[in-house]
N, C-alpha and C positions, 0 to 999 in steps of 0.2 A: 798521830793517827787520825784525829778528827779532820784535820785539813786534808789529809790524803783521801779520806771517805768522800768529804764534800767534793773534792776535785774530781774523783771518779764518777760521782753522781751527776755532776754538771756535764762531764764528757758523755756519759751514757745517754743523758736526756737529749743532748744535741744530736747524737747519733740517731736516736729514735725519731726525732723531728725531721732530720735530714732524709730519712727513708720515706716519710709521708709525702704524697704527691698531691698537687692541687689540679683540679679540673675546673676549667672556666669556659665561657661561651656566652651565647646571646639566645634569648627567648623571643620568638617571632610569631605573629599571627600569619599562618600560612596562607589565608585567604587574601589578605590585604598586603602582606609583606612588610607590615609596620612592626616595630618593636612591641612586645607584650611586657609591660612592667609588673612588678610586685608578684611574681609567680613564686609559689611555695616550693621549695627544693629540700628534699629530706634524703640523707644518706641512711637508707634503711638498715645498713649492715652496723651502723654505730649509733643510730638514733640521734643523729645530729642534723642541723638544718640551717638554711638561710633563705634569703629571697632575692629576686633579681631587682636592680634599681630601676629608675624611671625609663631608662634607655633600654632595658632588658638585659643589661650586663650582669653577670653573676660569676661567683668564684666559690668553690667549696672543696674541702679536703676529702679526698677518696683514693683508695687503693685499687689496683686492677682487680677485677672480679667482684667488687663491691656494687650494691645495687642503689641507684639513684632514682627518686620518684619526683616528677614535676607535675604540679597541679595548679589550676587556676579556675575560678568560677566561670561557667560558661564554655569551658573547653574540655576536651577529652584528656584524661590523665595519661602521662607518658611515663613508662618504666624502661630503664636502660641498664645494662651491666657494663661497668667501666672496662674499657680495653685499653689499647696502646694509644688511642687518640685522646689527647688531653684538652683539646678545643672543640667544643661541641656547638653545633647549630640546631637548636631545638625548635622544631616547626609544630605549632599547635593547630589543630583542627577544632573548629567550633562544634560544641556538643549541644546544639539547639534542639530543644524538645520539638518533635514533629509539628505540634501545634503552634509553635513560635516561629517556625520556618517561614520565609517570604514566598509568596506566590505571585506570579506575574498574571494580571487579569486584563490586559489591554490598556495601553496608555497609562499604566500605573501598576503599583504593587500593593499587596495586603499581606497582613500575617494570616496564616492559614485559618486560625480559629476565628477570624473575623470575616472570612469569605461567606457570602450569602447565596452564592449560586452553585450549580452543579459543576464542579471543577475537578478534574483528575490530573495527577502528575506522574511521570515516569522519570526516574533518575538515570544518570549515566551508568551506575552500577548494574542496571538491568541490561544495557546495551553492551557492557563489558562481558556479561554472561552469554548473551544471545549471538553476538558477533555477526550482526546482519550485514548482508551486502548492500541493501538499501535501507535508509533510516526509517522508512515507514514500517518495516518489519518489526521494529521495536514496540509497536502498539498491538501487535497480534497476540491475543490471549492475555494481555497484561492490563487492560483497561475495560471496565464495564461499560456497555453501550456503544462500544467501538468495534465494527466488524471489518477486517481486513482480509481480502481475498485476492489471489494472484490469477492473472488471465492465462497462465501457462507456465511451464517450468523452463522455458528457453531462456538463455542468458539475456539479461536486460529487460525481462518482460515486465509489462505494466501491471500495477496493482489497482484494485478497486477498494475504496474505503468509504464507509458509511457511518455516520454518527447518529445513533438513535433511529435507524431505519432508513429505507429508501423513499425519498420523498420528491424527487424530480425525474421527469422523463429523459432528460438529457444528461445533466451533470450533478452527481451527488457528492463530488469531491469537496471536503472542507477547505477553507481558506487558510493558507500556511503563512505565517510570519516568522522570519528568522531575525532575532535581535531587533524586532520592531519593523523590519523592512519586508515588504511583499515578496514572497518567493514561493518554493514548492520543495517537495521531498527530494527531488533529483539533484538539487543545487547545493547538497551538503554531504560531507564525509561523515559517517556515523561516529567516528572517533572524536569528532569536534563538538559533539552535543553534550551539554551539561544537564538539561532538563527538557522534557515535552510537557506542556500544559494544554489540556484539552478543555475548551469552554463549550459546554453541551446544551445550556439553556439561555435564558434571557441575559446572562452575564456577558454573552457575546455581542448584545445588541449595540455596543458602542462602535461595532465595526459595520452596522447597518446593512447595506445591500451586499456586503461580502459575507454575511453571517448566516445565510440561509441554510447552509449545510453544516453549520458548526465552524469553530475556529480552532486552530492548532498553533500554539506559539512555542517556538523553539528558542531556547537560550543557549548560546555556545560557550565553550570554555574561554577564559581569558588569562592573560599573564598577570603576575603579582608585583606590586611595587616593591621597591628596596630588596630585590632578590636577584642573585646571580642567574646567569642562564642555566636553564634546566632542559635536558634533552630526553624525549620520550620516543621509544621506537617500538612499534607493533608489526607483527607479521603472522601470517597463517598460510599454510599451503596444504593441499589435499587434493581430493578428487570427487567427482559427482557421478552418479549413475542413476538410471530410471528406477524409481522405487516400486514400480508395479508394471506387470504385463497384463494385457487383456487376454483371456483365454479363448482362443480361436481353435478350429478344427485342424488337426494334422492332416496329412495327405491321405491316409487311409480312412479316417472318419469322413473327410471331405468326399472321397470317392463313394462311400456307402450312401451318404446324404444325397449326393448328385444323382446316383443310380435311382434311388427311391423318388426323388424329386421328378426325374424325367419320366419314370414309369407312370407316376401319378398324373402326370400332364399328358400321357398318351404318346410319349416318345420312346426312343430306344436307350439302352443302357449306355452310358458314356464310358465307363470304365469296366470292361469285362474281366480284366485281371487285377482285382483289388490288392491281392497279396503283394504285388510288385511295387505298390506305391510307397510302402514304408511310412516313415514320419514326414518325409518331404522337407520343404524349406520353411524354417521359422523366420518369416519376413521381418518381424520385430527384432529378433536377434541380430539381423543383418543391418538394420539401421541404427541400433542402439550402441553406444560406445561408452567407454569410461573416459571422463573428460576432467582434465586438470583445472584447478582453480588456485590463484595465488594473489595475495593481497599485502601490500606494504603501506605502512603509515608512519609518519614522523612529525613530531611537534617540538618546537622550541619556544620556551616561555621564559619571561623574566621581567625585569623593570628597574627603574631607578627611583629617586625620591619623588618625582613628579610624573612618572609615566610608567606604563607597562605595555607588553607586546605579547603576541603570539603569532608564530609562522608555522604553518601546517602544510603537509602535502601527503597525497595518497595515490596509490596506483593499484588498480584491480584488473586482473587478467583472467578471463574465464572462457573456456570452450564449451561447446555444446554437447549434451549427452546424445543428441541427434545431429550429425553433421560435423562433429569435432571442430577443427580449425575453420571450417566453412561457416560455422556459426559463432565465431569468436566474438566476444564483448570486451572492450577495453574502456576503462573510465579513469581519468586523471582529475584530481582536484588540488587546488592550491588556494590557501586562504592566508590573508594577512590582516591581523586585527591590532589596532594601536590606539591606546586610550591615554590622554594627556591632560594634566591640570595646568591649563594656561595661566589661570589666576586662582587664588583661593576660592572665588565664587564662580568660575568658569571652567568647565570641563569639556574636552573635545573627545568623541568617540568615532573612530573610523573602522571600516570592515570591507575588505576587498576580496572577492572570491572569483576564481576562474574554473571552469568546468569543460572538460572535453570527453566526448564519448565516440567510440566507433563500434558500430554493430554490423556484422556481415549478415548474419541471419540466414535461415532457411525457412521456407514455407512448410511448417509442421504443425499447423494449427487450423483445422477446419476442412471443409469439403474440398477434395482435390489435393490436399497436402500429402507430404511424405507419410505421416502416420496413417492417414486415411487409406493410402494406397497399400501400406504394409498390413492393414487389417482386412482389406478386401481382396488382395491378390491370391491367386490360386496357389496352394502349397505344393501341388505336384510339380510346379515349374522350378527349375534350377535357377540360381542366381546368374550363373555363367554357363556358356556351352562348353563342349569338350576343347575348344580352342581359347578359352578364357575370355571370350567376348560376352559382354552382358546380354542376357536373353531378352527377347521382346515380349510384350504383354500379349496374352492370349486373344485371339479374335473371337472367342466364345464369350468373353466377359464383357462388362460395361465398357463403352468407349472412353470412359473417364478414369479407368483403372489400368495402371501400367506399373512396370518394374520401379519399386521405390528407390532402389540403389542407383539406378540410372538417373532417376529424378534428382537425387542428391548430387550425383556427378555433375549435372547440368544446372546446378543452382549457383547463380552469381548475383549477389547483392551486396550493396555498400551503403551504410547509413552513417553520416558523420554530423556531429553537433558540436558547436563551440558556443559557450555562454560566458559572458562577463557580467558581473553584478557588483555594484558598489553602494555603500552605505555610510553617510556621514551625518553626525548628530552633535548638538550642543546641549550642555546643561548648564544654565545660567541661573544662579541663585541671586535673584535681583533684590530680594528682601528676606529676612529671616524665614518667613513662611510662604514665600512665592518663588516658584520655579517656572522658568521658560525653557521649553524643549523643542527647538525646530529640528527636523530630520528630512534628509533628501536621500531617496533610493532610486537607483536606475539599473535597468537590466537590458542587455542586448544579446540576441540569440540568433546564431545563423545555423541553418540545417541544410545539408546537401545529401541527395539520395541518388543512387544509380542502380538500375536493374537491367540484366541482360538475359535474353531468352535466345539460346543458340539454335541453329537449325539441327534438327534431329528427327529420326524415325523411331517411334516408340512401339510400333506394331500396327497391324492392319486396322484402319478405321479409328485409331485412337485421336481423340480431340486435341491432345497436346503435340501432335506431329507438326513440325515446322519445316516447310520446304526449303531447299537451297535458296540462298539470297533473300530469304524472308526472315532471317533472324532479326530481332528487334532490341533495341536499347531505349531506355527512358531515363531521363535526368530531371530532377526537380531541385529547386533552390528556394528556400524560404527565409525570411528575415522577421523577427518579432521583437519588438521593443516596448519598454514601458518605463515610465518614471512616476514616483509618488512623492509629493511634498506634504509633510505634516507640520503643524505648529500647534503646540499644546502648552497651556498654562495650567499649573497645579497650585492651589492655595490650601494650606493646612492651618487650622486654628483650634486651639482647645480653650474652652470656656469653663470657668469655675471648677477646673480640674476634673471634671466629669464628662463634659460634653465635648467630644472630639469630632470635628468636622473636616471634610475634604471636599473642595470644589475643583472640578476639572473641566476646562473648556478648551475646544480646539477646532481646528479646520483642516481639511485635506483636499488636495487637488491631484488627480490622476490622469495620465494620458496613455493610451495603448494604440500602437500604430505598427503596420508591418505590411509585407507584400509577398507574393509568391509567383514563380514562374515554372513552367515545365515544358518539356519537349520530347519528341520521340523520333527515331529514325530506324531504317532497316537496311539490309544488305551490308553488314558490318564486315570489313576485310578479314579474311582468314577465319571467320566464324570463331573469333577469339574475344575472351574477356579483356585481354591486354589492350586490344584496339577498340573496345566497345564504348565509344562516345558519340554523341549526336554529330559532333564535327566530322567524324570519320565515315558516317553513314550517309544514306540517301533520304533526303527529307521526304516525308510521307505526302504524296500528292497522286494517288492512283485514280483510275476511273472508279466511279461509284458502282458500276455494274461488275467490276472485276472482284469476285468473292474470294479469289485465291490470294489476293494481297492482304498483308497484315492490316488489321484495323484496331490499333490500340486506342483505348479511350483516352481523352484529354491529350490528343497528339501534341498540340501546343496550347498553352493557356497562361493566363495570369489573373492575379487578383490583388486587391489592396484593400486595406481597411484602416479605419481610424475611429476611436472612441474616446471620449473624455468623461470623467466623472468629478463631481466636487461634493463636499459635505461640510456641514457644521454640526458639532455635537457638544453636549454638556452632561456632566454627571455630578450629582451631589451625594456624599456619603456622610452617615451620621452613626455615631457610636456613643452610647450612654453606659458609662461604667464598664465597658467591656461586656454588657449583658444584652443590651437591646440594640440591634443593628438594623439599619435601613439605607437603601440607596435608590435613587430615581435617575433615569437617563432619558435623554431625548436627542434623536439624531434626524437630520434632514439630508437626503441624498438627492442629487440631480445628475442625470445621465443623458448623454447625447444619443443613446440607442433607442430612446422612446421619442414619440411625437410631442409637440409643445403642450398638449392637454394632459399628458400622462408621464412627463419626464421627471416629476418630482415624487419622492417617497418620504413618508413620515414614520419614524420608527421609535416609538416610546417603549420603556420598560421599567419594571420595578422589582426589587428584591428586598427581602427582609429576613432577619434571623433573631432567635432568642437563645442565648447561651444559659440554659437551665442550670448547668453545674456551678454557675456563679451566684445562684441564689442560696440564701442561707440554709434552706432545708436540704441542699444537696452538696454544698462545697465542702463538707468535711467527710463525705462518704469515702470508705476505704475500698469500694467496689467500683463506683462510677467516678472516673477521673475527669471526664469531659462529656457534656451532652449538649448538642446544639440542634434546634429545630429551625428549619429555613423553608422558604417558598419564594417563587418568582413567577412573573408573567411578563411577557414582552412580545414585540413584533419585530421581525427581521426580514431582510429581502434576499433575493438571488437573481442575478442576471447572467449567470455563467454560460447559459446557452447562446449568449450574444457576444461572447469575448472576442470573437474574430469575424463578426458580421458588422459592417459599417452601415449604420443608419437603417435598422430594420423597418422603420416606419416609412421609408421612402425608397423609390426605385432609382437605381443608378444605371448608367450605361458602362457597366464594368464586367460584362460577361464576354466570352468569346465563342464563336460558333463558325461553322463552315457552310459554304453554299456552292452548288455545282453550276458551272456556266459551260457553254460550248457543247450542248448536247450531253452533259454529264462527263465530258472527257477531261475536265479540269475543275479542281477544287480551290476555291480561294477562302481565305480566313479574314474574319472582320470581328467588329464588336457588336454587342447586342444588349438589349435590356436584361439586367440580372434578375435577382430574386424579386417577386412581386411584393409591393409594399403592404404594411399593415399599420395605418395611422392610429388605430385603437389599441395597439399592443401595450400591456401593462406589466409591471414588476410581478415577478413571483413573490408571494408574501406568505410568510410562516408565522403563525401564532403559537407561542411556546408557553406551556404551563408546567411547573414542576414544584413538588413539595418533597422535602427530603430530611434526613436525620444523620448527624455525625456523632459517633459515640467512641469513647476510649474507656477501657476497663482494665482492672486488675494491674495497677501501676503502669498503665499505658502499654501493656504487653498485647492486648487485644484491641484492634480498631474496627469499626463497623461503619459502613456508609450504605444508605438505603435510600432509593428515590423512586417516586412515581411520576411519569411524564406523559404529557399529551401534546403532540405536535401537529397542527393542522395547516397544511400548505395549500394555498389557493392560486389560481391563475397560472398553473404550470406552463412553462414555455416549451414549445415543440417546434422543431424546424423540419420543413419539407413535407408536412402533412397536407394531403389534398383537402381543399376547403370546398364546402357545399356553395354552389352559386358563383364560384370564381373560375374563370377560364384563363388560359395563357400560361399556366404553370408548367405545362409540358412542352412549350415552345423551345426551340434550339436556344441553349445558353441560359434559359430561365429556370425558375423553380418556384414552388409554391410558398407563400409567405410563412414567416414565423407566427405562430398563433398561441393564444392562452387556451390550454387544453382541458383543465379540470382541477379538481381538488382531491388531495390525499391526506389521510390521517394515519399517524403512527403514535401508538400508545403502549405503554408497558411499564415493567419494573426493572430496577437495577439493584443489585445487592453485591457489596464487596466486604470481605473479611480478611483481616491479616493478623497473625500471630507471631510474636517474636520472643524468643526465650533464650537467655544466656544460661545454659545449663551449668557450666563451670567456667574456669577461666581458659579452658581450652576448647570448649564446644559451644557453638551458637546455632540455633535453628530458626528459620523463618518459613512460615507456610502461609500462602496467600490464595485466595479463590474469589472469582467474580462470576456473577450469574445475570443474565439479561433475558427478559422476555419481550417481544415486540409483536403487536397486532397491527398489521398494515392492511388499509382498505382504501380503495378508490371510492369516493363518495359523491363525485360529480364529473361528468364528461361533457365538454361544451360542443363537440362536433360528432354528430352521427351516432351517439350512444356508446361507441367504443373506438379504440384505435387498435389496428391489427397488424402484426408482423408475420411475414412469410419466411420459410426457411427450412421447414422439415422436409427432407428428401427432395423430391421433385417439386420444390417451391410451394409446398402446401402451407396454408395458414396455420400457425402454431401457437402463437402467444397474443395476449390482449392486455390492453389498458381499458378496463371495463368497470362500470359503477357496480359496487357491491363485492368486488373481488380484489385480491392483492395485485400490486403492479407485476406485470410480466406473468400472469397466470397462463397456464397451458390450457388450450381450448380444443377439444376434440370429442371423440365418442367414448362413452363409459362402457367398458366391457363387463360381461357378466358370465365369464366361463367360455367354454367351447361347445359347439354344437356336436352331440354325440351321435345323433341319428337324423334321418330324413324326417322323422315324425316330429322331432323338436323344431326343425325348421318350418315345417307346414303349420305348427301351432304358434309360431312366433310372428312378430311384425314383419311385413314385407319389406325387403331390402330394395331401395331405389338409388342405389350408389354407382351404378354402371357396370356392375360385374355379378355373375351368378354366386349363389351360396351353396356350400356343400358340407357334409359332415366333416368335422375337423377344423372348421373355420371359426374365427372369433365371433362371439355373440355380442351384439351391441344393444344397449338399453334404449327402449322407445321412451325417451324423456317426456315428450309431450303427449304420449298415450293416444296417438292418432291412428295407430295400426300400421305406420310406415317408418322405415328408417331412412331419414332424408338429412340434409344439412341442418334442418331445424332441430335435430337432435344432438347437435354438438353442444357441449356443456363444459363446465369447469372440471378439470381432471387433475389439478395439482398446481404447485408453484415453487419457485426456487428459494423463497424466503423461509428462514428457520423459525420454528416455534420458540426455541431459546437456545442461547449460547452460553458456554461455560469455560472458564479458564481456571486451572489449578497449577500452582507454581511452588516449588520447593527449593530452598537453599540451605546448605549445611556447611559450616566452617569449623574445621578441626585442626588445631595447631596450624601448620602451614598449608593444610589442604582445604579446598572449597569445591563443593558440588552444587551444580544448579540443574533443575529439571523443569522444563516449561511445558505445558500441555494445553490443548484447546479442543473443544468439542462443539459441534453444531448439530441440533436435533430437529427433525421435521422438515428440513429443506429437501426439495426434490429436483431431479434433472430429467430432461427429455432426451432419450437415446436416439441420436440421429446420425451417427456415424456408420451405420450398416447400409450398404447400397441395396437398393431393391432391384436385383438382377438375378437371373436364374443361376448364373455360372460363377458368381463371386464367392469368396469364403464367407463363413459366418461364425458367430460366437458359438461356443460349445454348449450352451444351454439348449441348442436345438436338438441335441441327442435325447433330450426328454420330451420330444414333440409327440403330438397325437398320431397314433398309427391305427386306431381302431376304437370302438366304443369302450370307455372306461379307462383307456391307457393314459390320458392327460386331460385335465380340465383348465390348464393354464397357458400351454404352448401350442400353437396351431400347427396343422399338417404342413408338409413341404410339398410344393407342386410348381409346375411351370405354367399351369394354365392361369388365366386371369382370375383374380379373387380381390377380396376387400381387406385382406390381413395387412396390407401395407398402408392402409388409410390411417392417419393419426388418430390414435386411441390411447386409452390408459394403459394398454399392453406395453407402451414405450416410455411410460413415465415410471422412474425408479425412485425409491427412497434413497436419498444421498446423505443420510445422517452419518456422522463419523466422530471418532474420538482420535486425535492425533498427538503423538509425542513430538512437539515441535522441536525441542532442543534438549540436548543433554550435554553438560560440560563438566569435566573434571580437571581442576587446576592445582598447582603447587607453588607456593612462594618460597624461594630460597631463603634460608635463615640470614637475618640481618647482620649477625656477627661475622659470617663468612663474607658478606658483601662489603662490610666496613673496611675490610682490608684492601678491597679493589676500588674503594671509593664509588661504589654503585649504590643507589638508593633502593632500587627494586628490581628484582628478576622474577617473572612468573612464566611457567610453562603450562600448557593446557591442551587438552584434546577435546574436540566438539564433534557431535553428530547432530546435524539439522535434519528434520523430517525423518526422524528415526523409524516410525512405523505409524501407519493409519489403520485403525480398526473400523471397517465399513463392509456393508453388503452391496455397495454400488459396484456394478460390472465395469464401469469405465475406468480411465487412467486416474482421474483425481476428482473426488466428490466435492472438494473445496474450490475448484476452478470455476470461474463465471466469466462470461464474455463482457465486452465493453458496452454494448447497446443495452440500455436499461430494460427495455420491454422484452427483448429477446435474449437476455443474458443467460437464461437458464437452459437453452438449447445446446446440447453437446454434440457439435459437428466433428468432434475429434480433437479435444483439447491436447495441447502439448503435455506429455506426462510430467508429473511432479518429479523432482529429483532429490535424491538422498545425498547430503554432502558430508564428507568425513575429512577433518582437518586437524593438524597439529599446529599450535601457535606459540609465540613467544612475545612477552611484554618486558621491556627493559627501560629503566629510568635512572638517569644519572645526571 
């Protein structure tokens, strides 16, 4: 019996063991692709465990449904439920504390806690939430001190970006480097970005003359070593529509106002039968449309023992909310990134990128644009007549206003760009503490443009009318090239285990060159876009006395430029026990854009920091986990205004002009002296001062960053400004010289706070906010006391660069209500503005108290710069769901309303319904009349508060469960819905309070910005 029982026990034991299964696999560092040894592996269902070996190999007994936990110091813990798969590939993500993360600082890196400058980073996760069409949008509302505004809602529209205020008259764009190579935001697919790093203070001085407007460093994603190919596919599709309409008069309201206007002017009633007008035509509805948008992006990454690769491609297809397919924008990106370990001490990095864009575009932004005509066209007119033919513009209205639907129909534009950029670098560890890093970056860009204006009759006396055989085509071709060669050496040494030093020295050489040609022709066959090329037309050579012939500007012309730069720099960094930090930098730049006496710039900077939390009195605090005080001072330069001007200090025979011979019957073209020289031209030079604090609280759940900054920019560069005592700038083919115009100061505070809380295992919440104040002031003007721009209505002077005022200030008459009676007029200063004054007119303030209203009473009446900006962002993750909300606010900025035409018969905004009609009826909106008056003169009446709070982005996503995906051998599937530009809270009457023009001084004049668009999309992310 005993033997039988023993036999049965052995059999049962073997059966039990046979039913147990073994799970094996490999633990890997997901970032490097290398094996991760000595990982702790616990079967939590049986309380048994093991560890992976030196090569990351492991084996553990586990049944289906049991829970395995993998953990290793410095990496995120992984928990999985055993399924049918018995061989596991465990990819560990680094769990580096935020302060230990590495930050790119320019020709080097530092741990975040050691950075002594004002540096901000934005991670790829933010871009995943925002799904921006352009990379630059990832910085809007997410970074203190960075203001991003769009020049319109049209597809492919340009953006303005300013770091810590507007400090240049010409170009305020920060310099962008992608993986160390000179580039820009247009040259990258947003899905390729790993991080943005923004250098806002003297930390950027290592880039010298490129750092005047700040520096943005973009690090792209890379493949991983020892990892099989991984595929990622992202797509979204949806539609866009205009987010706001401007409230204008309907036909009945228009008729009532017109009748009153003409009666007040002593004329006859225009519309005797008001009731028959109805609501009429809503011209905005006629030009607005729902526009589709689609984006596809794919990435392939992987690597072997000594190499890694990334191949990515993206395609964006977007139509216009105005013009539809006629405004289509297409962008294609292809990137190949390959990193190879040639030897244990020598690494090769390559990055090749190709960009192609095609933008058809319609003129929908500014005076004479489609939107301008939609706002000003008379609502009583029909879009088409009874035969379905598009109607003509009214002969009663302005000669510049006509049927906007017809204008869209006759819009023919094509802008095509191709850009190739390549980046190759080596990292040679020549000694244990010494690295040499040469890098070569090259970019070549070709632009082609074609515009066609067909013959068409828009209505009696309309300025847009083009007679038969006078249709016109214009073509332009531009080539822009540059290369940059850097050679950098970095030496690290630690002394006595406490003194850590890093010395970086380097040199850089840059060359920028290019050319452009343009030509025009008329009499295009069949009046057709299909045949609209210069080769098919008649070359323009009419009699100068024949005003009926088309007279396009720049009939034919060419230009070329070449600039070179070189620099030497050095940086010393010192760290004592991780508590006391210091760096000193010096850079010398030389540029061919300046004369021999002024072509060299010297840019020193210093930064220092004290990690207070490392001191004994604070390092055991339960509340304060990290506290660092830091400060910086440095000088940086800017010559962006000269980027495509060859030798501004000398004059070249590089302009083209025409000259009439034979009594004016023949025009010949030749060359002429170009821009006048300025041998005394200097660099723009910015002096940067910053003090700040970095703070982590409550087990690093709360992080706070605060800064005070002062940026003084001297010798601002301005192109084309008329110079006192210099003649010849208006000669054919010539222009006035580039000049140093003055000094601007930007100072203010930045404050950022972020809170992250893991509520429970299923719920995590992150809330972030940033707040920035900027005080902008022109403190010096070198030429004539001020620089003025014209552009309000009939070319009235509107904005200024003037001492004591912010850049781009509006300059006009300050209003003080409405004249209610003739007695008020009699007791007021006398108007000497060329028109009589009557009750119901705007009352201007006599600024100089001389008893007269003259041009001397023009004064500051507002500016487009905000008093402060604010970003508030929220992300919530619950189980497989994630929600992101991003908002942005701008307070105190103003815009000049200039899209209303000053003509008796055009339509008007509906605020005119509250006009003055008699004493006491209104003290804000003047009377309506056809007689001459001063109400159309630029005054504070046309300046509006454009403060706003915008919900930039809302996204709701869901990640499919991993156990479902394991069966399909798919790593990740995420579906999401996004709304961009959900809603804007504002009192501004125009389309978009956030839009600004491209010209720095006149950027706040709203001549009819293209409306902002709301985008709704559904998206999918798949990784396998």
